[in-house]
C-alpha positions, 0 to 999 in steps of 0.5 A: 188231964190239964190239972193233973199234970199241973199238980204233979208238975208242982210236986215235983217241982218241990224236989228241987230246992238247991242251986242246980248246976248249969246243963248243956246238952252236946250231940256227937253227930256221929259215932265217929267224933266221939273220941273227940268228944271225950278228949274235949271233955276232959279237957273241960274237967281240967278248968272246971271244977265237979263236972258230970258227963251224962252219957245217953248212948248205949253200947256201941260208940259210947263215952265210956269207951273213949274215955278208956273206963267202964260203966258197969251200971245205968243210973236207972238202976239206981233209981229202981233200987237195985244198986247204990248211986255211987256206984253208978258213978265212974271216976275218970279223973279229978274233978269229972265223973262219969253216968250213963243214962240210956236206959234212964233217958227211954224210961223218963216219961214211962209212969209217974212213979218212975218219973218222981223217982228219977227226977229225986235222983237228979236232984240229989245229984245237982247238990254234988256238981257245977257243970253237967253235960248231957252227951246225947243221941242225935235225933232217931226215928222217934225224934230227940230224947226228952233229956235233950229236949230240956237242956237248955244250952245245945252243942252239936259236934259234927265232922265233915262227912255230910252224913254227920251234917245231916244228923246235925239238922235233923236234931236241930229241926226237933229242937226248934219247935222250942220257944225258948231255944233260939241259938245253937252251938255247931263245933266241927272237929276240924273247924279249918277243914275247907269241906267243914268251911263250905258244909257250916255255910250251907247248914247255917243257911239252910237253918236259918232259912227253914228253922228260923235258929241261929247257929253259932259256930265254935272251933272247939267245945271248950270255946263252945261252952264259955262264950255261950249265953249263959241261962237259968239252970232252972231251966233245965229243971222246969223243963224236964219235970214239964216233960216228964209229966207228959203222956210219953208220945214223941211223934217219929222225926224227919228222916232223910234218906240222904244229906241234903247238903 
């Protein structure tokens, strides 16, 4: 089994021969922060060339709604050959395109042929962008997605509601199992509020004590992306290839009944 998976991963890795974009996972910890995230991504696109936002969120509260655009097709439909790849990408503004990947994220790891087609499509996309923002869902009862598991940098977006911070903790708990993610960035939508500052302090203490993960706080997404540690973009591709070649066995995540903070 191990040799078969290694051979598959080696074959998939041959798909990637060009310089990949910087990849950052952006995790809105509740639907209520998505409009704020959308404005931050627009600001990011105004100073960074060729940004692609990949939205894992489904129909409710997704990034497309907050950007006031319509994403008709999921990238999985291009993988399956039903539509052209260009039809899956929405022009939001100059320098910013949006792609829906809710179905693609769910399909990744389900079948060897599907894996290869998804990775080939991502390999084609990487040649056209300088930065990918993977707008991922927070951890649910089945953990985090393979896309979020593979990103080399993670920015959590929370508001001052305890349930939002609890979702951030549940996600960080899943990501802390990685041995190559020593730190994560947390952004509060109202960082100067007394509630946000108290929650940030508690979150930092609990995450450090229980997960051994270092948290970095930033006032907005722009600052988080500018000051975050730069990692090799190849890490995303390498990790995605490995996670895609493994059996689809996502274990149930820790799911609190109420906020821990």
